C-alpha positions as CSV (number, residue, x, y, z in Angstrom):
1,M,67.9,57.9,-72.1
2,I,66.8,56.5,-68.8
3,V,67.1,52.7,-68.5
4,T,65.8,50.1,-66.1
5,P,68.3,48.3,-63.8
6,D,68.5,45.5,-66.5
7,G,69.4,48.1,-69.2
8,H,66.1,48.3,-71.0
9,P,64.8,51.8,-72.0
10,L,62.3,53.1,-69.5
11,D,59.0,54.1,-71.2
12,A,57.6,57.6,-70.6
13,A,54.6,56.5,-68.5
14,R,56.8,54.5,-66.1
15,W,59.4,57.2,-65.9
16,G,56.7,59.8,-65.1
17,Y,55.4,57.5,-62.3
18,Y,58.9,57.1,-60.8
19,F,59.7,60.8,-61.1
20,R,56.4,62.0,-59.5
21,R,57.0,59.5,-56.7
22,A,60.5,60.6,-56.1
23,R,59.5,64.3,-56.3
24,K,56.9,63.8,-53.6
25,R,59.3,61.9,-51.3
26,A,61.8,64.7,-51.7
27,G,59.2,67.2,-50.7
28,L,59.5,69.2,-54.0
29,N,56.8,71.4,-55.4
30,A,54.5,69.4,-57.7
31,D,55.2,72.0,-60.5
32,I,58.9,71.0,-60.7
33,T,59.6,69.0,-63.8
34,F,62.5,66.7,-64.7
35,H,63.6,69.4,-67.2
36,D,63.7,71.9,-64.3
37,L,66.1,69.6,-62.4
38,R,68.2,69.2,-65.5
39,H,68.5,73.0,-65.8
40,F,69.3,73.3,-62.1
41,F,72.1,70.6,-62.5
42,A,73.6,72.4,-65.5
43,S,73.4,75.8,-63.7
44,A,75.1,74.3,-60.6
45,L,77.9,72.9,-62.8
46,I,78.5,76.3,-64.5
47,A,78.4,78.1,-61.2
48,S,81.0,75.7,-59.8
49,G,83.3,76.6,-62.6
50,C,82.9,73.6,-64.9
51,S,83.7,74.3,-68.6
52,I,81.0,74.3,-71.2
53,K,82.6,71.1,-72.6
54,Q,82.3,69.4,-69.2
55,V,78.6,70.5,-68.9
56,Q,77.9,69.4,-72.5
57,M,79.3,65.9,-71.7
58,A,77.3,65.7,-68.4
59,L,74.1,66.6,-70.1
60,G,74.7,64.5,-73.2
61,H,74.3,67.3,-75.7
62,D,75.6,66.5,-79.2
63,S,77.8,69.6,-79.2
64,A,79.1,72.3,-76.9
65,R,77.3,74.8,-79.1
66,I,73.9,73.5,-77.9
67,T,75.0,73.9,-74.3
68,L,76.5,77.3,-74.9
69,D,73.4,78.5,-76.7
70,T,71.2,77.4,-73.7
71,Y,73.4,78.5,-70.8
72,A,75.6,81.3,-72.0
73,Q,73.8,83.9,-69.8
74,L,75.0,82.0,-66.7
75,I,78.7,82.2,-67.6
76,P,80.4,85.1,-65.9
77,G,81.5,87.7,-68.4
78,D,85.1,88.7,-69.1
79,E,84.4,92.0,-67.3
80,D,83.5,90.1,-64.1
81,R,86.6,87.9,-64.3
82,V,88.9,90.9,-64.8
83,R,87.2,92.8,-62.0
84,D,87.6,89.8,-59.6
85,A,91.2,89.2,-60.7
86,I,92.0,92.9,-60.0
87,D,90.3,92.8,-56.6
88,R,92.6,89.8,-55.6
89,I,95.8,91.5,-56.5
90,P,97.4,93.3,-53.6
91,L,98.5,96.8,-54.6
92,A,102.1,96.2,-53.5
93,L,102.5,93.4,-55.9
94,T,101.0,95.0,-59.1
95,A,103.4,95.6,-62.0
96,D,102.9,99.4,-61.7
97,A,103.9,99.3,-58.1
98,V,107.1,97.4,-58.9
99,R,108.0,99.9,-61.7
100,S,106.8,103.0,-59.8
101,P,107.5,102.8,-56.1
102,K,105.4,105.9,-55.6
103,L,102.4,103.6,-56.2
104,A,103.4,101.1,-53.6
105,T,102.0,101.1,-50.1
106,P,104.3,102.2,-47.3
107,S,104.0,98.7,-45.7
108,A,105.1,97.1,-48.9
109,V,108.2,99.2,-48.9
110,R,108.9,98.6,-45.2
111,S,108.5,94.8,-45.8
112,G,111.1,94.9,-48.6
113,K,108.7,93.7,-51.3
114,I,109.2,97.0,-53.1
115,S,112.4,99.0,-53.0
116,G,112.1,102.5,-51.6
117,R,114.5,104.0,-54.2
């Protein structure tokens, strides 16, 4: 609910007037709706790593299920997370490299991170 500065609910006609005026001042396309901005806001929160619960609270949804049903396609999949995590692990520090020095890079052995056994 959107309220006036004195706390009274803002009626739809007045809200529409203020929104159109603000949209024009911001230089936004006249086709952009308040709902579009709301979706953009939620998408930006998700892209920034906010949890579904945080997004739910920011949007005022009754449950996280509503938020998840609406925005699930924007949440990176587990495969993406695993791939990104693997890309961030230097080979010399992986568990297999520690157990199997043959998998370690020569520079890791020289630096002493992995024994040359």
